MARPAGU-310851 format. One record per residue (C-alpha): y, x, z; chain; residue number from 1. Coordinates in nm, 4 decimals, always signed. Example, Ala and Ser with C-alpha at 12.3 -4.5 7.8 and 13.67 -1.06 7.14 Angstrom:
BEGIN
NODE        yy        xx        zz  ch    i
NODE   -0.4500   +1.2300   +0.7800   A    1
NODE   -0.1060   +1.3670   +0.7140   A    2
//
This chain:
BEGIN
NODE        yy        xx        zz  ch    i
NODE   +0.3899   -3.3843   +0.2298   A    1
NODE   +0.6064   -3.3933   +0.5383   A    2
NODE   +0.9644   -3.2675   +0.5123   A    3
NODE   +0.9348   -3.0358   +0.8099   A    4
NODE   +0.6757   -2.8169   +0.6401   A    5
NODE   +0.9433   -2.6103   +0.4690   A    6
NODE   +0.7795   -2.6407   +0.1267   A    7
NODE   +0.8655   -2.8584   -0.1699   A    8
NODE   +0.6072   -3.1351   -0.2224   A    9
NODE   +0.3673   -3.0573   -0.5051   A   10
NODE   +0.0207   -3.1152   -0.6396   A   11
NODE   -0.2459   -2.8479   -0.6703   A   12
NODE   -0.3457   -2.6726   -0.9916   A   13
NODE   +0.0063   -2.7007   -1.1337   A   14
NODE   +0.0337   -2.5142   -1.4618   A   15
NODE   +0.4017   -2.5539   -1.5323   A   16
NODE   +0.6850   -2.3374   -1.4091   A   17
NODE   +0.6354   -2.1785   -1.0680   A   18
NODE   +0.8555   -2.3859   -0.8434   A   19
NODE   +0.8826   -2.2623   -0.4892   A   20
NODE   +1.0855   -2.2934   -0.1741   A   21
NODE   +1.1366   -1.9984   +0.0572   A   22
NODE   +1.0610   -2.0017   +0.4263   A   23
NODE   +1.3133   -1.8364   +0.6550   A   24
NODE   +1.1625   -1.5022   +0.7506   A   25
NODE   +1.3283   -1.3673   +1.0662   A   26
NODE   +1.0448   -1.1217   +1.1325   A   27
NODE   +1.0591   -0.9437   +0.7965   A   28
NODE   +1.2820   -0.6511   +0.7113   A   29
NODE   +1.4724   -0.7587   +0.3984   A   30
NODE   +1.7445   -0.4975   +0.3999   A   31
NODE   +1.6514   -0.3504   +0.0588   A   32
NODE   +1.7687   -0.5085   -0.2644   A   33
NODE   +1.5131   -0.5588   -0.5375   A   34
NODE   +1.5061   -0.6852   -0.8927   A   35
NODE   +1.4077   -1.0439   -0.9540   A   36
NODE   +1.0342   -1.0970   -0.9959   A   37
NODE   +0.9305   -0.7557   -0.8655   A   38
NODE   +0.7666   -0.6117   -0.5530   A   39
NODE   +0.9815   -0.6363   -0.2470   A   40
NODE   +0.7618   -0.6168   +0.0583   A   41
NODE   +0.4642   -0.3879   +0.0788   A   42
NODE   +0.2680   -0.2858   +0.3860   A   43
NODE   +0.0807   -0.0014   +0.2162   A   44
NODE   -0.1861   +0.0250   +0.4785   A   45
NODE   +0.0353   +0.1222   +0.7717   A   46
NODE   -0.1328   -0.1655   +0.9478   A   47
NODE   -0.4417   +0.0502   +0.9810   A   48
NODE   -0.2479   +0.2860   +1.2034   A   49
NODE   -0.0771   +0.0377   +1.4329   A   50
NODE   -0.0909   -0.3363   +1.4958   A   51
NODE   +0.2749   -0.3423   +1.5892   A   52
NODE   +0.4315   -0.1953   +1.2767   A   53
NODE   +0.6175   -0.4396   +1.0531   A   54
NODE   +0.5957   -0.4531   +0.6754   A   55
NODE   +0.8454   -0.2199   +0.5099   A   56
NODE   +1.0365   -0.3281   +0.1986   A   57
NODE   +0.9956   -0.1229   -0.1151   A   58
NODE   +1.2134   -0.0978   -0.4237   A   59
NODE   +1.0232   -0.0675   -0.7481   A   60
NODE   +1.0996   -0.0736   -1.1163   A   61
NODE   +0.7719   -0.2347   -1.2090   A   62
NODE   +0.5845   +0.0882   -1.2813   A   63
NODE   +0.2970   +0.2035   -1.0637   A   64
NODE   +0.3995   +0.4639   -0.8097   A   65
NODE   +0.7652   +0.4839   -0.9221   A   66
NODE   +1.0603   +0.4126   -0.6915   A   67
NODE   +1.4367   +0.4078   -0.7248   A   68
NODE   +1.4947   +0.5616   -0.3795   A   69
NODE   +1.3958   +0.8684   -0.1835   A   70
NODE   +1.0958   +0.6718   -0.0588   A   71
NODE   +0.9188   +0.7451   -0.3854   A   72
NODE   +0.7728   +1.0738   -0.2636   A   73
NODE   +0.6591   +0.9128   +0.0588   A   74
NODE   +0.4944   +0.6369   -0.1419   A   75
NODE   +0.3066   +0.8904   -0.3495   A   76
NODE   +0.1815   +1.0603   -0.0342   A   77
NODE   +0.0804   +0.7293   +0.1131   A   78
NODE   -0.1219   +0.6392   -0.1909   A   79
NODE   -0.2686   +0.9868   -0.2283   A   80
NODE   -0.6197   +0.9583   -0.3590   A   81
NODE   -0.8124   +1.0813   -0.0588   A   82
NODE   -1.1489   +0.9392   -0.1488   A   83
NODE   -1.3741   +0.8959   +0.1526   A   84
NODE   -1.7437   +0.9858   +0.1650   A   85
NODE   -1.9786   +0.7115   +0.0439   A   86
NODE   -2.1422   +0.6895   +0.3863   A   87
NODE   -1.8094   +0.6110   +0.5520   A   88
NODE   -1.7267   +0.3681   +0.2762   A   89
NODE   -2.0393   +0.1623   +0.3299   A   90
NODE   -2.0218   +0.1668   +0.7086   A   91
NODE   -1.6618   +0.0498   +0.7243   A   92
NODE   -1.6865   -0.2289   +0.4676   A   93
NODE   -1.6093   -0.5722   +0.6084   A   94
NODE   -1.7671   -0.7572   +0.3157   A   95
NODE   -2.0084   -1.0324   +0.4256   A   96
NODE   -2.1874   -1.2326   +0.1585   A   97
NODE   -2.1961   -1.6082   +0.2175   A   98
NODE   -2.5112   -1.8137   +0.1652   A   99
NODE   -2.4180   -2.1634   +0.0463   A  100
NODE   -2.5772   -2.3818   -0.2206   A  101
NODE   -2.2388   -2.5253   -0.3182   A  102
NODE   -2.0500   -2.1966   -0.3388   A  103
NODE   -2.3230   -1.9864   -0.5027   A  104
NODE   -2.3796   -2.2385   -0.7803   A  105
NODE   -2.0957   -2.1111   -0.9964   A  106
NODE   -2.1407   -1.7945   -1.2006   A  107
NODE   -1.8229   -1.6784   -1.3675   A  108
NODE   -1.9882   -1.3891   -1.5507   A  109
NODE   -1.6969   -1.1614   -1.4655   A  110
NODE   -1.7439   -0.7898   -1.5077   A  111
NODE   -1.8256   -0.6468   -1.1661   A  112
NODE   -1.6511   -0.3214   -1.0812   A  113
NODE   -1.6725   -0.1047   -0.7703   A  114
NODE   -1.3421   +0.0460   -0.6525   A  115
NODE   -1.2834   +0.3823   -0.4901   A  116
NODE   -1.1941   +0.3822   -0.1229   A  117
NODE   -0.8783   +0.5794   -0.0504   A  118
NODE   -0.7322   +0.6744   +0.2868   A  119
NODE   -0.6191   +0.4041   +0.5331   A  120
NODE   -0.8526   +0.1400   +0.3955   A  121
NODE   -0.6914   +0.1263   +0.0505   A  122
NODE   -0.8912   +0.0478   -0.2640   A  123
NODE   -0.8256   +0.1874   -0.6115   A  124
NODE   -0.9585   +0.0077   -0.9179   A  125
NODE   -0.9260   +0.1714   -1.2589   A  126
NODE   -0.9881   -0.0576   -1.5572   A  127
NODE   -0.9998   +0.0682   -1.9149   A  128
NODE   -0.8646   -0.2305   -2.1037   A  129
NODE   -0.8003   -0.6024   -2.1307   A  130
NODE   -1.0416   -0.8290   -1.9493   A  131
NODE   -1.1349   -1.0013   -1.6222   A  132
NODE   -1.2772   -0.7798   -1.3494   A  133
NODE   -1.4224   -0.8697   -1.0094   A  134
NODE   -1.4096   -0.6227   -0.7194   A  135
NODE   -1.7521   -0.5894   -0.5599   A  136
NODE   -1.6056   -0.5037   -0.2195   A  137
NODE   -1.3345   -0.7668   -0.1679   A  138
NODE   -1.4228   -1.0412   -0.4172   A  139
NODE   -1.0776   -1.0215   -0.5794   A  140
NODE   -1.0760   -1.1062   -0.9509   A  141
NODE   -0.8103   -0.9421   -1.1692   A  142
NODE   -0.7151   -1.0571   -1.5194   A  143
NODE   -0.5419   -0.7703   -1.7010   A  144
NODE   -0.3996   -0.7325   -2.0516   A  145
NODE   -0.4248   -0.3539   -2.0836   A  146
NODE   -0.5518   -0.0380   -1.9158   A  147
NODE   -0.4188   -0.0197   -1.5604   A  148
NODE   -0.4725   +0.1223   -1.2125   A  149
NODE   -0.4692   -0.1363   -0.9303   A  150
NODE   -0.4362   -0.0428   -0.5647   A  151
NODE   -0.4860   -0.2963   -0.2898   A  152
NODE   -0.5874   -0.3459   +0.0725   A  153
NODE   -0.6737   -0.6210   +0.3196   A  154
NODE   -0.3936   -0.7224   +0.5585   A  155
NODE   -0.3813   -0.9172   +0.8837   A  156
NODE   -0.2508   -1.2731   +0.8845   A  157
NODE   -0.1343   -1.2404   +1.2458   A  158
NODE   +0.1832   -1.0554   +1.1404   A  159
NODE   +0.2953   -1.3638   +0.9517   A  160
NODE   +0.1823   -1.6297   +1.1991   A  161
NODE   +0.5395   -1.7560   +1.2478   A  162
NODE   +0.5710   -1.8200   +0.8745   A  163
NODE   +0.2628   -2.0401   +0.8325   A  164
NODE   +0.3727   -2.3867   +0.9372   A  165
NODE   +0.1589   -2.7002   +0.9667   A  166
NODE   +0.0131   -2.8770   +0.7778   A  167
NODE   -0.0682   -2.5481   +0.5988   A  168
NODE   -0.3542   -2.3289   +0.7208   A  169
NODE   -0.5120   -1.9969   +0.6207   A  170
NODE   -0.7568   -2.0347   +0.3338   A  171
NODE   -0.8862   -1.6792   +0.2886   A  172
NODE   -0.8017   -1.3095   +0.3225   A  173
NODE   -0.4474   -1.1726   +0.2838   A  174
NODE   -0.4050   -0.8839   +0.0388   A  175
NODE   -0.1395   -0.6346   -0.0619   A  176
NODE   -0.1731   -0.5549   -0.4321   A  177
NODE   +0.0176   -0.2843   -0.6181   A  178
NODE   +0.0281   -0.2132   -0.9900   A  179
NODE   +0.2548   -0.2772   -1.2877   A  180
NODE   +0.3024   -0.6581   -1.2745   A  181
NODE   +0.3358   -0.6700   -1.6517   A  182
NODE   -0.0243   -0.5538   -1.6848   A  183
NODE   -0.1660   -0.8079   -1.4381   A  184
NODE   -0.1846   -1.1645   -1.5701   A  185
NODE   -0.3567   -1.3418   -1.2797   A  186
NODE   -0.5374   -1.2814   -0.9526   A  187
NODE   -0.8178   -1.4944   -0.8111   A  188
NODE   -0.8341   -1.4768   -0.4320   A  189
NODE   -1.1636   -1.5424   -0.2516   A  190
NODE   -1.1371   -1.8240   +0.0016   A  191
NODE   -1.3546   -1.8847   +0.3092   A  192
NODE   -1.3913   -2.2626   +0.2755   A  193
NODE   -1.6852   -2.4703   +0.1589   A  194
NODE   -1.5461   -2.7346   -0.0715   A  195
NODE   -1.8682   -2.9027   -0.1756   A  196
NODE   -1.7567   -3.2403   -0.3065   A  197
NODE   -1.4757   -3.2761   -0.0531   A  198
NODE   -1.1855   -3.1108   -0.2361   A  199
NODE   -1.0206   -3.4227   -0.3788   A  200
NODE   -0.7590   -3.4367   -0.1034   A  201
NODE   -0.7097   -3.0621   -0.0676   A  202
NODE   -0.4109   -2.8642   -0.1898   A  203
NODE   -0.4219   -2.4878   -0.2391   A  204
NODE   -0.1157   -2.2681   -0.2680   A  205
NODE   -0.0535   -1.8940   -0.2450   A  206
NODE   +0.1470   -1.7538   +0.0452   A  207
NODE   +0.3769   -1.4858   -0.0986   A  208
NODE   +0.5956   -1.2528   +0.1099   A  209
NODE   +0.9069   -1.1221   -0.0677   A  210
NODE   +1.2323   -0.9620   +0.0426   A  211
NODE   +1.4050   -1.3016   +0.0298   A  212
NODE   +1.1465   -1.4564   +0.2584   A  213
NODE   +0.7998   -1.6065   +0.2455   A  214
NODE   +0.7226   -1.8794   -0.0062   A  215
NODE   +0.4368   -2.0997   -0.1170   A  216
NODE   +0.3640   -2.0736   -0.4877   A  217
NODE   +0.1625   -2.3032   -0.7095   A  218
NODE   -0.1929   -2.2151   -0.8078   A  219
NODE   -0.3324   -2.2333   -1.1601   A  220
NODE   -0.6753   -2.3539   -1.0552   A  221
NODE   -0.9349   -2.3289   -0.7808   A  222
NODE   -1.3131   -2.3139   -0.7713   A  223
NODE   -1.5839   -2.3267   -0.5066   A  224
NODE   -1.5149   -1.9614   -0.4247   A  225
NODE   -1.1696   -1.8594   -0.5533   A  226
NODE   -0.8055   -1.9628   -0.5881   A  227
NODE   -0.6368   -1.8546   -0.9134   A  228
NODE   -0.2695   -1.7539   -0.9093   A  229
NODE   -0.0426   -1.6518   -1.1949   A  230
NODE   +0.1224   -1.3229   -1.0966   A  231
NODE   +0.4968   -1.3556   -1.0464   A  232
NODE   +0.5515   -1.0355   -0.8494   A  233
NODE   +0.3403   -0.8170   -0.6235   A  234
NODE   +0.3580   -0.8052   -0.2441   A  235
NODE   +0.1471   -0.9533   +0.0408   A  236
NODE   -0.0297   -1.2583   -0.1044   A  237
NODE   -0.3126   -1.4846   +0.0087   A  238
NODE   -0.4412   -1.8426   -0.0221   A  239
NODE   -0.3395   -2.1257   +0.2121   A  240
NODE   -0.4628   -2.4832   +0.2196   A  241
NODE   -0.3452   -2.8311   +0.3145   A  242
NODE   -0.6077   -3.1005   +0.3615   A  243
NODE   -0.6197   -3.4628   +0.4658   A  244
NODE   -0.9905   -3.4289   +0.5410   A  245
NODE   -1.2038   -3.2141   +0.7679   A  246
NODE   -1.2064   -2.8497   +0.6585   A  247
NODE   -1.5450   -2.6750   +0.6564   A  248
NODE   -1.5512   -2.2976   +0.7031   A  249
NODE   -1.8125   -2.0434   +0.6104   A  250
NODE   -1.8752   -1.8720   +0.9425   A  251
NODE   -1.9915   -1.5332   +1.0649   A  252
NODE   -2.1130   -1.4100   +1.4037   A  253
NODE   -2.0386   -1.0449   +1.4759   A  254
NODE   -2.1940   -0.8512   +1.7656   A  255
NODE   -2.0756   -0.5448   +1.9545   A  256
NODE   -2.2463   -0.3752   +2.2493   A  257
NODE   -2.0606   -0.1868   +2.5204   A  258
NODE   -2.1683   +0.1787   +2.5394   A  259
NODE   -2.2056   +0.3110   +2.8932   A  260
NODE   -2.4615   +0.4756   +3.1212   A  261
NODE   -2.5690   +0.1555   +3.2958   A  262
NODE   -2.9136   +0.0095   +3.2255   A  263
NODE   -2.7546   -0.3366   +3.2012   A  264
NODE   -2.6479   -0.4829   +2.8671   A  265
NODE   -2.3025   -0.6147   +2.7840   A  266
NODE   -2.2137   -0.7650   +2.4451   A  267
NODE   -1.9127   -0.9157   +2.2750   A  268
NODE   -1.9958   -1.2027   +2.0401   A  269
NODE   -1.7252   -1.3027   +1.7911   A  270
NODE   -1.7488   -1.6359   +1.6079   A  271
NODE   -1.5245   -1.6036   +1.3032   A  272
NODE   -1.4527   -1.7472   +0.9628   A  273
NODE   -1.6095   -1.5429   +0.6843   A  274
NODE   -1.2685   -1.3992   +0.6034   A  275
NODE   -1.2096   -1.0275   +0.5537   A  276
NODE   -0.8688   -1.0355   +0.7237   A  277
NODE   -1.0228   -1.1983   +1.0322   A  278
NODE   -1.3160   -0.9555   +1.0361   A  279
NODE   -1.0856   -0.6556   +0.9955   A  280
NODE   -0.8798   -0.7780   +1.2931   A  281
NODE   -1.1967   -0.7914   +1.5038   A  282
NODE   -1.2916   -0.4371   +1.4057   A  283
NODE   -0.9407   -0.3189   +1.4905   A  284
NODE   -0.9425   -0.4844   +1.8339   A  285
NODE   -1.2737   -0.3125   +1.9111   A  286
NODE   -1.1337   +0.0268   +1.8114   A  287
NODE   -0.8286   -0.0245   +2.0328   A  288
NODE   -1.0324   -0.1400   +2.3343   A  289
NODE   -1.0408   +0.0782   +2.6447   A  290
NODE   -1.4217   +0.0550   +2.6324   A  291
NODE   -1.6524   +0.2060   +2.3746   A  292
NODE   -1.8595   -0.0266   +2.1579   A  293
NODE   -2.1250   -0.0031   +1.8899   A  294
NODE   -2.1746   -0.2676   +1.6241   A  295
NODE   -2.5142   -0.4396   +1.6294   A  296
NODE   -2.6418   -0.4851   +1.2770   A  297
NODE   -2.7730   -0.8420   +1.2554   A  298
NODE   -2.7410   -1.1001   +0.9751   A  299
NODE   -2.3901   -1.2355   +1.0436   A  300
NODE   -2.3670   -1.5400   +0.8166   A  301
NODE   -2.3869   -1.8815   +0.9826   A  302
NODE   -2.6483   -2.1102   +0.8300   A  303
NODE   -2.4396   -2.4192   +0.9048   A  304
NODE   -2.0696   -2.4658   +0.8300   A  305
NODE   -1.8133   -2.4394   +1.1102   A  306
NODE   -1.5523   -2.7085   +1.1730   A  307
NODE   -1.2213   -2.6888   +1.3570   A  308
NODE   -1.2394   -2.8793   +1.6838   A  309
NODE   -1.6201   -2.8802   +1.7010   A  310
NODE   -1.7785   -2.7439   +2.0184   A  311
NODE   -2.0469   -2.4765   +2.0103   A  312
NODE   -2.2695   -2.3261   +2.2771   A  313
NODE   -2.4235   -1.9771   +2.2815   A  314
NODE   -2.7745   -1.9698   +2.4289   A  315
NODE   -2.9790   -1.6669   +2.5369   A  316
NODE   -3.3572   -1.6503   +2.5673   A  317
NODE   -3.4342   -1.5242   +2.8304   A  318
NODE   -3.1331   -1.6501   +3.0200   A  319
NODE   -2.8251   -1.4280   +3.0436   A  320
NODE   -2.4777   -1.4544   +3.1902   A  321
NODE   -2.2624   -1.6020   +2.9098   A  322
NODE   -1.8864   -1.6425   +2.9436   A  323
NODE   -1.7587   -1.8881   +2.8323   A  324
NODE   -2.0685   -2.1047   +2.8054   A  325
NODE   -1.9168   -2.3160   +2.5278   A  326
NODE   -1.6264   -2.2823   +2.2834   A  327
NODE   -1.4198   -2.5116   +2.0651   A  328
NODE   -1.3987   -2.3504   +1.7248   A  329
NODE   -1.0603   -2.2802   +1.5696   A  330
NODE   -0.9755   -2.0492   +1.2817   A  331
NODE   -0.8184   -1.7585   +1.4710   A  332
NODE   -0.6839   -1.5767   +1.1629   A  333
NODE   -0.3229   -1.6170   +1.2779   A  334
NODE   -0.3936   -1.5104   +1.6376   A  335
NODE   -0.3280   -1.1487   +1.7317   A  336
NODE   -0.5836   -1.1592   +2.0142   A  337
NODE   -0.9266   -1.2655   +1.8910   A  338
NODE   -1.1399   -1.4628   +2.1358   A  339
NODE   -1.5008   -1.3667   +2.2017   A  340
NODE   -1.8010   -1.4613   +2.4157   A  341
NODE   -1.9359   -1.2095   +2.6665   A  342
NODE   -2.3118   -1.1808   +2.7132   A  343
NODE   -2.4463   -0.9847   +3.0100   A  344
NODE   -2.8059   -0.8995   +3.1000   A  345
NODE   -2.8854   -0.7031   +3.4131   A  346
NODE   -3.1913   -0.5380   +3.2580   A  347
NODE   -3.2346   -0.3941   +2.9052   A  348
NODE   -3.4866   -0.6423   +2.7636   A  349
NODE   -3.5404   -0.7974   +2.4237   A  350
NODE   -3.3727   -1.1354   +2.3871   A  351
NODE   -3.2664   -1.4024   +2.1409   A  352
NODE   -2.9182   -1.5407   +2.0836   A  353
NODE   -2.8621   -1.8835   +1.9330   A  354
NODE   -2.5318   -2.0515   +1.8444   A  355
NODE   -2.5778   -2.4281   +1.8678   A  356
NODE   -2.3475   -2.7105   +1.7595   A  357
NODE   -2.3218   -2.9279   +2.0694   A  358
NODE   -2.2894   -3.2670   +1.8973   A  359
NODE   -2.5950   -3.2350   +1.6758   A  360
NODE   -2.7869   -2.9673   +1.8743   A  361
NODE   -2.8459   -2.7933   +1.5398   A  362
NODE   -2.8796   -2.4152   +1.5335   A  363
NODE   -2.5855   -2.2623   +1.3472   A  364
NODE   -2.6868   -1.8961   +1.3819   A  365
NODE   -2.9587   -1.6978   +1.5571   A  366
NODE   -3.0713   -1.3389   +1.6007   A  367
NODE   -3.3260   -1.1426   +1.8011   A  368
NODE   -3.1980   -0.8280   +1.9677   A  369
NODE   -3.4443   -0.5516   +2.0430   A  370
NODE   -3.4151   -0.2322   +2.2443   A  371
NODE   -3.4253   -0.0268   +1.9244   A  372
NODE   -3.1000   -0.1934   +1.8127   A  373
NODE   -2.9058   +0.0066   +2.0708   A  374
NODE   -3.1416   +0.2761   +2.2050   A  375
NODE   -3.1806   +0.4288   +1.8591   A  376
NODE   -2.8011   +0.4626   +1.8405   A  377
NODE   -2.7951   +0.6827   +2.1509   A  378
NODE   -3.0894   +0.8884   +2.0279   A  379
NODE   -2.9211   +0.9489   +1.6925   A  380
NODE   -2.6046   +1.0593   +1.8708   A  381
NODE   -2.8000   +1.3068   +2.0802   A  382
NODE   -2.9874   +1.4376   +1.7778   A  383
NODE   -2.6681   +1.4858   +1.5769   A  384
NODE   -2.5010   +1.6710   +1.8636   A  385
NODE   -2.7903   +1.9086   +1.9114   A  386
NODE   -2.8887   +1.9549   +1.5454   A  387
NODE   -2.5985   +2.1827   +1.4529   A  388
NODE   -2.6072   +2.4090   +1.7566   A  389
NODE   -2.9839   +2.4226   +1.7826   A  390
NODE   -3.0749   +2.4396   +1.4158   A  391
NODE   -3.1075   +2.8161   +1.4055   A  392
NODE   -3.3118   +2.8331   +1.7257   A  393
NODE   -3.5516   +2.5637   +1.6005   A  394
NODE   -3.6061   +2.7509   +1.2732   A  395
NODE   -3.6944   +3.0693   +1.4610   A  396
NODE   -3.9403   +2.8954   +1.6911   A  397
NODE   -4.0938   +2.6482   +1.4447   A  398
NODE   -4.3951   +2.8718   +1.3814   A  399
NODE   -4.4829   +2.9003   +1.7506   A  400
NODE   -4.7266   +2.6646   +1.9272   A  401
NODE   -4.5640   +2.3755   +2.1141   A  402
NODE   -4.6722   +2.5119   +2.4538   A  403
NODE   -4.5169   +2.8504   +2.3787   A  404
NODE   -4.1883   +2.6928   +2.2716   A  405
NODE   -4.1874   +2.4743   +2.5841   A  406
NODE   -4.2496   +2.7661   +2.8210   A  407
NODE   -3.9947   +2.9820   +2.6394   A  408
NODE   -3.7353   +2.7055   +2.6707   A  409
NODE   -3.8070   +2.6743   +3.0419   A  410
NODE   -3.7653   +3.0478   +3.0947   A  411
NODE   -3.4349   +3.0468   +2.9069   A  412
NODE   -3.3043   +2.7763   +3.1335   A  413
NODE   -3.4332   +2.9438   +3.4486   A  414
NODE   -3.2576   +3.2682   +3.3530   A  415
NODE   -2.9229   +3.1017   +3.2858   A  416
NODE   -2.6294   +3.0954   +3.5235   A  417
NODE   -2.7359   +2.7612   +3.6643   A  418
NODE   -2.4782   +2.5487   +3.4887   A  419
NODE   -2.7295   +2.3803   +3.2569   A  420
NODE   -2.9784   +2.3075   +3.5349   A  421
NODE   -2.7197   +2.0971   +3.7148   A  422
NODE   -2.6879   +1.8445   +3.4325   A  423
NODE   -2.8248   +1.5216   +3.5788   A  424
NODE   -3.0374   +1.2877   +3.3696   A  425
NODE   -2.8765   +0.9707   +3.2367   A  426
NODE   -3.0161   +0.6187   +3.2558   A  427
NODE   -3.0653   +0.6208   +2.8796   A  428
NODE   -3.2817   +0.9325   +2.9017   A  429
NODE   -3.4890   +0.7869   +3.1837   A  430
NODE   -3.5401   +0.4631   +2.9941   A  431
NODE   -3.6522   +0.6546   +2.6836   A  432
NODE   -3.9071   +0.8367   +2.8974   A  433
NODE   -4.0208   +0.5135   +3.0628   A  434
NODE   -4.1081   +0.3723   +2.7201   A  435
NODE   -4.3415   +0.6676   +2.6550   A  436
NODE   -4.5311   +0.6532   +2.9844   A  437
NODE   -4.8738   +0.4941   +2.9481   A  438
NODE   -5.1114   +0.3237   +3.1890   A  439
NODE   -5.1232   +0.6391   +3.4007   A  440
NODE   -4.7655   +0.5881   +3.5195   A  441
NODE   -4.8765   +0.4829   +3.8699   A  442
NODE   -5.0733   +0.8054   +3.9068   A  443
NODE   -4.7740   +1.0055   +3.7789   A  444
NODE   -4.5438   +0.8316   +4.0283   A  445
NODE   -4.7607   +0.9273   +4.3233   A  446
NODE   -4.9163   +1.2598   +4.2187   A  447
NODE   -4.6316   +1.4146   +4.0202   A  448
NODE   -4.3126   +1.2523   +4.1465   A  449
NODE   -4.4298   +1.2243   +4.5106   A  450
NODE   -4.3348   +0.8572   +4.5516   A  451
NODE   -4.4977   +0.6433   +4.8228   A  452
NODE   -4.7317   +0.3590   +4.7369   A  453
NODE   -4.5055   +0.1216   +4.9300   A  454
NODE   -4.2136   +0.2155   +4.7030   A  455
NODE   -4.4246   +0.1477   +4.3935   A  456
NODE   -4.5453   -0.1886   +4.5283   A  457
NODE   -4.1874   -0.2937   +4.6007   A  458
NODE   -4.0874   -0.2199   +4.2422   A  459
NODE   -4.3846   -0.4078   +4.0952   A  460
NODE   -4.3257   -0.7156   +4.3110   A  461
NODE   -3.9666   -0.7542   +4.1900   A  462
NODE   -4.0260   -0.6811   +3.8217   A  463
NODE   -4.2820   -0.8298   +3.5786   A  464
NODE   -4.1761   -0.6172   +3.2807   A  465
NODE   -4.3877   -0.2998   +3.2858   A  466
NODE   -4.1318   -0.0859   +3.1028   A  467
NODE   -3.8594   -0.1863   +3.3470   A  468
NODE   -4.0956   -0.1051   +3.6372   A  469
NODE   -4.1498   +0.2433   +3.4936   A  470
NODE   -3.7759   +0.2854   +3.4535   A  471
NODE   -3.7117   +0.1798   +3.8147   A  472
NODE   -3.9835   +0.4210   +3.9274   A  473
NODE   -3.7987   +0.7070   +3.7559   A  474
NODE   -3.4709   +0.5845   +3.9059   A  475
NODE   -3.6345   +0.5915   +4.2488   A  476
NODE   -3.7339   +0.9547   +4.1904   A  477
NODE   -3.3781   +1.0310   +4.0768   A  478
NODE   -3.2385   +0.8652   +4.3882   A  479
NODE   -3.4584   +1.0753   +4.6176   A  480
NODE   -3.3912   +1.4000   +4.4324   A  481
NODE   -3.0132   +1.3418   +4.4123   A  482
NODE   -2.8523   +1.6612   +4.2754   A  483
NODE   -3.1941   +1.8017   +4.1841   A  484
NODE   -3.2674   +1.5136   +3.9440   A  485
NODE   -3.2220   +1.7419   +3.6438   A  486
NODE   -3.4123   +1.7770   +3.3177   A  487
NODE   -3.5614   +2.1064   +3.4378   A  488
NODE   -3.6871   +1.9591   +3.7641   A  489
NODE   -3.8402   +1.6557   +3.5903   A  490
NODE   -4.0079   +1.8812   +3.3337   A  491
NODE   -4.1554   +2.0892   +3.6150   A  492
NODE   -4.2905   +1.7754   +3.7818   A  493
NODE   -4.4455   +1.6368   +3.4625   A  494
NODE   -4.5585   +1.9603   +3.3012   A  495
NODE   -4.9261   +1.8763   +3.3495   A  496
NODE   -4.9011   +1.5208   +3.2109   A  497
NODE   -5.1402   +1.5087   +2.9144   A  498
NODE   -4.9273   +1.3092   +2.6683   A  499
NODE   -4.7760   +1.4470   +2.3494   A  500
NODE   -4.5098   +1.1739   +2.3416   A  501
NODE   -4.4029   +1.2401   +2.7009   A  502
NODE   -4.3821   +1.6149   +2.6413   A  503
NODE   -4.1778   +1.5591   +2.3229   A  504
NODE   -3.9262   +1.3505   +2.5184   A  505
NODE   -3.9053   +1.6162   +2.7904   A  506
NODE   -3.8439   +1.8870   +2.5312   A  507
NODE   -3.5665   +1.6711   +2.3940   A  508
NODE   -3.4079   +1.6533   +2.7410   A  509
NODE   -3.4055   +2.0313   +2.7589   A  510
NODE   -3.2410   +2.0643   +2.4183   A  511
NODE   -2.9689   +1.8199   +2.5184   A  512
NODE   -2.8682   +2.0131   +2.8301   A  513
//
């Protein structure tokens, strides 16, 4: 190992005494004294509130939740067991299962346990006695010698980017673990690498942040999926790797769609290592963006391993505007700003995305995106907004015929002060209606919406997709009506259209106003 790495030369899987050499840590607050071998730097989930906050040192006496300073009460508040609803728990989980013949071959037969999710992304695991337990949400494996409560969370590597020096690189997620160290014998950290049969020249260590600085500590062992570390003290810890050979990463592709009122489609495509810290950073950058995004639920795991320095191209079928057209993959775990690929389509059509390795032309990942992947999101939002306020009214009118309810709704709107009638229809609403219009849409355009045949022909000449033609026809009506392009006016125009689906959509427009 080179002398400028700041770490004493060692071999992996060392089982003797834990020799280590501290890095200088100018970016860490080390003002608090702590006892040897105990917690000294603990982020306690403040990272979830701000990307700019630094880790705060904590003085402990080795017992869970106890402190020798006035910060004890604050610590108790911070770790208050505010269990979140199961629905929120599942939706916010960053866990992505890898599919790899090498890494799935090993079965450790550990007892699987599901933790509780506390506030600020913290997990709480309660174990009843001695044994080895694997967290189903993070993949962490804890070896304990007695009954104990373990609290932990995923951290960002980017805060410690200055402390990870070459030839060392991130090997997996970074965690902050808190419990009585005397109860915790070892921790096995999940790593995001595919070792296969190429681990002979690889060295794993555990990056450990303490009040005296950051250090690299020896591992006990490593497997195809985990790195085992004998607990010396508890604070931010995670696996790092040094390799003389090419490193292969399990990869994930994560999609987000911009939410706006334009009919065009805009996506962010993130190519990442299958590393919870990396994935959490992506989620955080989306939340802090000035735009609104929704996550597109597609299988994220890459079917081919990613390599640093390899070039990849994202392809769209049909063709879309993709920026940049190709990328050189690097593990961006240490980068605060995560790079992404932008995909833009002028019209909302179904399309395929393929990530291709440029050297071999092999497909690394692919997905088909359909209109229901994002349209359903908007419909669910509208339903949820109207369900609470309109629940009582719907119960009262549920026994009436549909025509009676429709006419009654129209009269209620006509007798209002005019505020509701001025709510203009959105592009999303018009597109939903366009999907429900059948073969009679040309007749509706001319007879009901009073469009000219020349206007219809112009739309059909420029657009082969029938649904898009219907949408543009409705947009043309909206353009001509201007401030009168309201739900009430459109309902009046289409009142005689003999289609249950169309009338259901129109009733929905009225309920949303």
